Structures are given as C-alpha cells and as structure tokens.
N, C-alpha and C positions, 0 to 999 in steps of 0.2 A: 527817482530812488534815493536822493539826497534827503527827501524830506521823510523819507521812511526811516532811515538810518537816524535820523534824529529824533524822530517821534519813540524811537526805539529806547534812546538815549535818557528821554524826559520822564518814561514813565512814571519813576518814582522821585519822590521829592528827595535832594540833595541837604543834607544837615547845615545849620548856618556856619559859615566861615571857610566852608571847603571849596575849593575851586572844580567846577563840574570838570574843565578839560584834562586837570592833573588823572581824573578816574579813566579817562581814555589813554592816558600817556602811561600807565601803571601795567605795561604788559609784563615785565619782568620784577619779580620780587629783589628785594634790597639782597645784597650780598658784599663779601670782603672785594675790595677791586680787584681785576685782574694784572693791575700794573702798579709800581709803587706811587704812593702817593707821600710827599713829603712833607713835614710839617717842622717847623722850629720847636726843640725843646726848651722848657727854660728851666733854670739853676733853681732848685730849692734849697731852703735851711732847715725845713721840717726832717723828721727820723725816716729811716729808711722804710721802717713799716709805714708811715702814712704815705711816702713816695708811693709806695708799691698800691697800698689801696686806694688811694686818688687815680693812679695810672690804670688799675684794673676798674675801676667805677666809670671812668670817662673814656677809657679807650677800647673797652673792650668789647667782642662783635655782637655783645648781648647787649639787650635793653634791660636798663635797670631802674626802676620805679618804687619810691615811697609813699604810701598813702597811710592817713590817719584811720581811724577807727571810722570814721563817718565818710571814707573813700574821698577824701580831698586830697588832692595830690601836693605833697611835701619837698618833695627833690627827685629829680631823675636825671639820668646821665647824655650824654650826646648821641650815644646809639640809637635811645629809646624815642628822643626828639627828632632824631633822623629818619626813623619808622614813618612819623606822622608827615614829616615835608614829603619823603618819598610817596607815600599813597595817596595822602590827601589834596597835596598842593599846600599846606599851609606854611607859616613863619614861625619862628620859635617861641613865639607869642602863644600859640596854640598850646602849648603846653607849658604855662605858668603857670608856679605853685597856687595851690587854693581852687585850681580845678576840679570838677568833679569826674571819679572815673568813668560814670555812665553818660558824663556828656562827652565826653573825650571820645569814646565809641558807642555813639546812639544807636538804638534799637537792639543790643546785646544784652538787656537786662535778664531776659529769661536765661541765658548759659551763662554769664558771668555770677549771677547773685549767688546759686548752690556754691560756686565755690568760695565765694568770701564768706557765706556763712561756716562753710568750713573750716575753711582759716581762723575766724574770729572765735570758733570753738576748740582753736588749739590744734588743729591738724595742719601738717603739711602737704601741698597737693602737687603733682605731677602728672603732666598730661601732655602726650605728642600729639600735633596737628589741630591743635585747638581749634576750632572756627572762630573767626571775627569777622562779622559783615555789617556794611552800612550800605544803604542804597545805593548800586550800581558796582558795587565793590565788594570781592569777597578774598580773605586773607587766611593764611593758616601759622600755627604757633606753636613752636613748644615753649611750653609756660612752667615756672617752678612758681607756686603762691605760699608764701609764708610767713607765721605770726613774729611780730618784733615784742620782745617783753622789756617792762621794767619791773624787775623782781617776777613775782608772781603775775603780773596783770599786763595782758596784751592791751598795747598801745597804738598797734600800726600794722601795715601789712607790706611785706616787700614782694614785689612783681617783675620776676628775672623771665624775660622772652627769647628766645631765637626766631627768626623769620623760617619758617618752613614752606613756604608758599612756592617756591621753586620744586622743591622735592614733591609736595604734593601734586602741583600741576604737572609735572613729567611722570608721577605715578598713573595718574588719572589717565593723562594721554596714552601713555604707552596700553595701559588698559583696551582703553578704547581703541587705540590701532590696532590691537592685536583681534580684540572682538570683529574689528572691521573687516580685518582680514581673514576670520573665520567665518563672517556672514557672506561675504563675497565669493570666497572659495567656495562654501555649500553651497549658492546659487548658482555657479557655473556649470549646471548638468547642460549635456548636450542639445536636450531642446529647450533650454531657457533663451527667451528672444535676445538679440545682443541688445537691444535698445533699453531692457529691464536690469542689465549688467551694468549698461553705461551710467543709468540712472542712477544706482547704488553708490557707483562712485563718485560722481558728483554730491552726492548727499555725505559720501563720508571725508569730503574733503573740507565741506563746510563745518562738519561735526567736530572734527578732529585736527584742524591747523586753526591759526591768527588769519587764513587769509579773509579776503572780503567774501569771494564765490571763486566759481570755477566753472568751465563748462570743457567738452571732450566732443571730438570730432573723428570719424573713424571712416577708412576707405578700404577697397580690396589689397591684398597683396601686390598687385600690379603697380598702384600708386596713382591709378587712372580710374577716371567713370566716377559714379556716383556716391555719393559720402552719404553719411549719416549723423547725426549729432544730437546731443543733450545738452542743456544748460541749468545753471541755478535759477531758480525764477525771480532772486535778486536782481538779476542782469536786464529783466525786463522780458515780457511775452513775445513770443515769436523768435528770439535769438537761436534757438536749435535749427529753425527751417533757414533761417538766413546763413547760419555757418555752412551748412548742408551744402546750400545753392552755390554760396561763395568757393567750396573747394570741391563743388563738382564742375564748376565751370572749365571748359578748355581750356582758357588762359592761364590758369594755375600752373604754375611750374612743376615738374615730374617731381615727385617726392624723393629723395635719397635718404639712405638709413643713417650714414653719418655715426657719429658718437653717440653711444648711450649716456647722453647728460641733459642735465636740465640747463637751459639758457636764459637768462634774464633778459628781457628786452625794456629796458628802462625808457619811459614817455613812449609806452606803447599807443596808447590814447591818441595822440598826437600823429603819430605813424600812420593810423589806421585811417584818420580823417583826410590826411595827405594822399591817401594812394587811391586812384580810383578803381582799382583791384577789389577794394574791399566797401565798396559801394554800399553792398546791402546791408553793412553792419555799421554803416556811418551814424543811424537815425539812434543805436545804443551806445554810441562814444560819445556823444555831444554834451550831455549833461552829466557822464557818469561819474563816481566818486572814486574810481580806480585811476589808476596811472600807468603803471608797472603790469607787466605780464610774464607769468614764468613759462615756458615751453616745455615739457617733457612729452619727448618723441614716445611713440607705442612701438615697440619692436619686439618681434617673436621668430626664432628661428633664421634669423638673418634678413626678414623681411619689414619694412615699415608698413604699419595698419592704421596710423593716425597721428594724434595729438592730444594730450591733456593741457588745458591753458588754466591758469590760476591767478587770479586777477586780484593786485594789492594795492591798499588804497596809502595815500600819504604816511609816509613813516614805516608800514611795513616791510619787514624783511626775512627772509627765509633762513634758517641756520643748517649747520650740516646735517642733522638728524631729521628736519623737514625736508631737507633735498631727499635723503636716502629714503625716505617714508613717499614721497610722490612719485619716486621713480619706482620703487616697489608698487604702487597702485598703477601705475601705466604698464607697468610688467603683466599684472593681473588684466587690465583691458584687452592688452596686446592678444595675451592668452586666448580671452573671451572671443576678440575678433576673429583670430584664426581660427577655432573652433566653430565660429558659425560658418566662417566658408568651406570649411572643410565639410562640415554636416551639410552643406547646402549643396557641395559638389556630389558628396556619397548620396543624395537625395535626389539629385538630377541624373546620375548614373543610374541607379535603381529605376527610375523612371522610364530612361532611356532604354534598358535591357528589358523592362515589362512591356514596353511597346515595341520593342522588335520581336520578343516572342510571342504575342499577341498576331502580329502582322505575319509571322512564319506560319501560325496556326490556321490564321483565317485563308494563306494562300496555299497551305496542304489541305485545307477541308473546304471550306464554304465557297472560295473561288473556283476549285477544281468542278466542285458538286454544279453550281452556275455556269462552267464552261461546257459541263455534260449535257446541262440542260439545252443550253443554245443548239448542241450538235443535233440533240433527240428533237426539237423543236423543227430542225430543217430536216431533218429525217421524215418527220411524219408530215409537213408541207408537201414534199415531194412525193410521198406514196399517194395524199390524197389529190395533188395533179396527177397523177399517173393513172389513177382510178376514174378520171374524168370528170372530179369535183369542179363546178364551177369556181372563180375567184372569190363570187359575192356568196358563197353557200356559207349557212353558218358555221360549219365545221371548220372550211377554211378561215372564217374571220375569227374564229375562237385561237384556232392556232397562228396567225398573224399577231395577234395582240399577246400571246403568248412567248413568242418570237421575241417582239418589242421590249416587253417587260423584264424576259432575259437578258436580252442584250444591255439594256439600261441598268439592270442590277449588277451586271458583270462590271458594266464602266464604274457605277459608285463603288464596287468593291475594291478593283482596281486604284482608283482615286484615294480611296480609304486605305489600304495597303501603303499607297506612296506615302501618304501623310504619318503614317505611324513609324515608318522604319527611320531609325536616325540616320542620318548621312544622305537621305536619299535625294535631298534638293541637291546636293554638293556633287552627288555621284552623277546624276543623268541631268543635271544642269536646268538651267531657268526655264528655257523652252519645252522640254518635255513635261516638267512639272504642269504649264499653263495648258498645253493641249490636254495632257491627263485630264486636269479638272474643267476643261473645255467639255471635254467628250462624256463625262459624266452629268455635268449640267444639263448637255444639250440632250441626253438620254433620257433623264429625271424630270425635265420642265417642256421637253418638246419643243425647243426653239434651238434653231440652227446655231451652230457656232463655229466660226472659222478662224483659225491660228496661222498666221501668216508670219516665218521669221527667217532673219537672215542665217546663210551657210556660216556667217564670220563667228568664231567663241566669242562669248560674252568678255570674257577674261576678267570677271569680277571677283570681290573678294566673297567669300563664302557667306560672311555677315550682312554685307550690302545685297548681294545677291537673295539672301533669305528676307530682308524688309523690302526690297522690290516686287518679290513674289508674293510677299502677302497683302501689300497695296493694291497690285492689280488682281488678285484674287476677289479682295474686298469690292473693286470696282465691279469684277463680272457677277458678284452675289448681288449687289446695291440693283445691279440693272436688270437681274431677273425677277427679284422680289418687286422692286419699284416702280420701274420703266414701262412695264405693258408692253416690251417690245416685240416685234417680229422676226428680228435678227441681231446678232453682234457680231463684232469684227475685232479682235485682238491682232497687233502687229507689234512684234519686236525687231526694233532696227538697231544696228551697231554700225556708228559711221565716225571717219575722220577726216576733218575738212582737207587738212595738209600732213603732210609726214609728221611734221613736229609738234603737233599739236595733241592731247590726249585722245583716245578713245571715248566715245559718247555712247552710253545707251537709252534707248527712248522706247517707250512702251504705251501703245495706246489703245483704248478700250473704248468702242463707238457701238452706240446703240441707236436705234430708229423710233426711239418711244417717246412717250408724252412730254419729256424734258420738265425742268423747272427753272426757276429764277436762280443763277449763281451767284448773283451779288446779292441776294439777300442772307440773312444768317442762316448757317447751316443746319435742317433739322436734327436733331441728336440722334433719331432712330436711324439716319442713312449711313452713320460712321463716316463721315467725310472728315470729321475732325480726328479721328484715329487716323486715317491715312495720311493726313497732313503731318501728325505727330511723329510715324512712321519716317515718313520722306525726309522730315528736317532731321531725325537723329543721325541719319547717314549721308545728309548736305547734298539729297534731291531735290528737285523741283517739281512740286504736282500743280499742275493747272486744270481747271475743270469749266469745261465751255457747253453751255445749255440753256436752251431758250422754251420756255411753255411751248408744246406742240411741235418743238424742232429736233428732239432728241438732246444725246450728251457724248461729249467726248472729253474722255479723262487721258492727259496725257502726264508721262512720269519721265524724267530726264534726269541722267544720273553721268557724271556729275552735274551739280547746278551752274548754267552758265555766269560768267560775271556778269553784274549788272552795267 
C-alpha cells in the first residue's frame, strides 16, 4: 500500500527547486494567523505616506509583485514570497528579482499568457479563483493584473493576489458532500442491498475527505450475530471479510449505543497488532500507512447498527466540519441498516403468513380428501372380504395398493403441513416433529422407521431445537437416499448424570445399510458438512460412526460435552 501511494505522488515531474514533501504538506492554504504574531516595529525617518506605502506593501495579507514587460520579477512583498514558501517548500531565494513569471509557476503558460497580453495592451484584469497548478499541486487565487506606466508607455505589470484556495476547496467539498448525501439518500430504496449502500458511503469518504481510506461494518440491532463489512480497496483485498469475521465472533463484546459522537483512536494500528481478538486484521495492519482511526457509531432509533472506521495517515487530522460530516454519513448508514433489517423482518413475516395460509388450505382440502380416500379404501376392502374374495384376488390386491398409497400420501401431507406451519416445531416439540417425518418417509420409501423417545421434555431453546431437528432430519434423509437400509431407528434421550449437572439431549439415527468410511473426506452430496455446521452453530457435538458394510450411526449431543 505504501508503494502504491508513493507511485501516485510520483506520476508527474516536480519543478526544479521545489521540495516534493512540501506538496503533501500543503493541505491548508495560507491565511492570516488565528493567534497574534508579534514582530518588533522599526522607527522610520521617512514621510508618513512612505511609511504607509511600505507597510501596505510588506505587511498586507495580499501578495504583491512587480514584473517588467518581459515578465521578469522586479520586486515582491513578503506575503508573495511566503505563498511560494508555503506551497512549494522553497526558500526566499526562489523569488529573487530576475526570475521569470513562467519559471516561478511552471506549466501555467496557457492560462497566464492571455492575462499578460491583455495587461500589456492596457487592460486591468480582475478574476476570482484563478487556478494555478504545478504537477502535484492545485491552488486558487483572487488576482488583479494591472499595467504600470511611465507617461503613456507601459513599463511593467503589477500582480496582486489573495489566496482563495481554502474558499474554493471548501466550496467544492461542500458541493461534493451535498451531492454525496443526495446520491446516498436516493439510493436508499427499500430493496437496495445494504452492501451497495455501505460501498457508496466508503467511496464518499474517499472522495470528500482528506482521510487515507475508510471501512464500515454493520450488524443487527441486537448487537450480536453475523456482521457485514465493506472496505476501501486501498486497505487491501479481503479486509471487508476479515472485519465481518472479527465483529461476528462471539468473543467480541456486546455493542452498546453510548454517545453519538466520533472517537479518535490514536495509535490504533499498534493496538490492532497487539490484540489477539483482531488476529484476522493483523495482515492489514503490519505495513499499513495509517496510524490513527476515527470510529463513528452507526446509531438509529436508539439502536447500534455498526461502526464507520476512518483511517488517518501521519499528520492527518479531522476538523469539526469533518466530524459533523462523517457523523451524518454514519447516520445514513445506520438508517440503511435499520431499513434492511425491517425489510427482512417484513419479508419473513409475509413468508410465514403465506406458509400458514397454504398449510391451512392443504389441511382443509387435500388432507381431508386423502383422509376420506383412506376411509373409502378401507370400506371397499371390507366389502370385498365380505363378498368372499380371496386376499390374492386382483381386486383385493388393487385395493390394498390403494390403501398403502393413500396412507403414505396422508402421512406425507401431514409432514408437509407441519413444515409449513410457523411455530409448529415449538408448539409440538422435537419428538413429535421427528415422529411425523419418520412416518412420512416410511410410507413413501416403504422402510420401517421407529422413533423411541423419552417422556421427559427436552427443555430446549426453540432456536436450538430447530437446529437439532434439521440435523436429525438430514440424517434420516441421507440414510433413506444413500444407505440402502432395510430399517432405521431414531432415539431421543434426555439425560442428567446428577441433579447439579445440566440436562443433556442426545439424538441418534441408526441404519443397517451399506455404510461408508467416516474417516475419509465427506462426500459433498451426503450433506454431512451442512449437518456439522448446524451442530457447531448451536454448540452441539456431531459424531458419525460408520464402516463399509456395517451401517451408520449418527449421534447428536447438546450441549457439547467438555473435552
């Protein structure tokens, strides 16, 4: 990153005699000092008019220079010399009489020469915010060019300039910041991905401040759970993912709202490197050009949604306007994060409502029709038996198949309705859910599946129960699809070794199928990796015991036993 910055500074040649380091130091234009600067005054024997003239010429906050008609410097005041010292890092000798105007500000002949020609023709020129640039540096000046006469003959040019760089930069920055707010606000539609808004804010910090770079990380209003990040490419590829992983880690402290203000962390680079909690960020801090980080909280409606990080290089500082602007940007990001969360919640609610409506409709129509078909098939079987038809009669065989099909379809429909109903697992419990799914699988695949369960309630948190249910269901489906088993057994145990120890829930799924080498890498199509990830997410232990030809046993234990 350092090489990249240096390359950027060296793209253009620097005029001879100009200190390249001064170009990077000139972040603020010259102006009158904000604190008193005292210099001794010398007594003078000249007339009052002459004293006033000398005072205005040498002490006025305007640069004044006199050139002959060949544009060679004849005389200049202190302020004019100071402008060069400030912006170019040169000494007083740079503005020695005899120097050419075009040599003093090289590369500006095209914009300066028309002004000179007009003055030499007898015109007085006034212009606000005239741009003067040399490689690597851009300044703006309010200028007056006027001819000097001896009789009717023009003998020289007077150049009177006032530094307008601060004003122009401030105006441009204000316009850019207004445009940024407009762009970000316009893009914050309900369906715009949060990552797009975060990226636009990171870009805005780079474009409208002097900071080296920025990154942003966002999390849910609860302050916990997974985070998302975005980072300026200057900070290195992969930083956004590293930030998201760091702030998603359970060891990160719970984020509190606190005060809505910017906090400057001086020496943050060293702090990151010294803290094992930020291990994922260490590669990005080792050779970084930034030292300090300004942290701005993302707060909306009293909830914390993340942080905006602004990285500052050596000597870079933020003023009050910068802090107010960055806080406003962070507020925009917070609103976007809150909108994204609300939109997601609304979408989930709509999905749950649609599932509930579908489950109700299926129960009221298809499920009832299947139940009626089951009753009718049983009635037909009894009539055929009463009519004296043998069990191997084709009619009896067809009715038997119809009974099996309707029972299987009814079991499948009940399992589907259970899956569609929001909160069904929480209402009926883990054992009931596994029993329904086992019945549906058994009817569909014609494989005996038994479910044995303890009568003691599991007492699990609904989120944990959901994960354990999904892992067990995946194990059942894997066995049915891939094991070529003749039977499956599911057992749910609730055990407590002593009254003082926590309750342990253990689920096992056993098949007598062909098995596989569980010590080898898991084939992706078996879904074992997904099962392991789900178990890990809630702190459960997943064990898979299998040998080729010896069947498979999947055991899920919550909470995970201590090593």
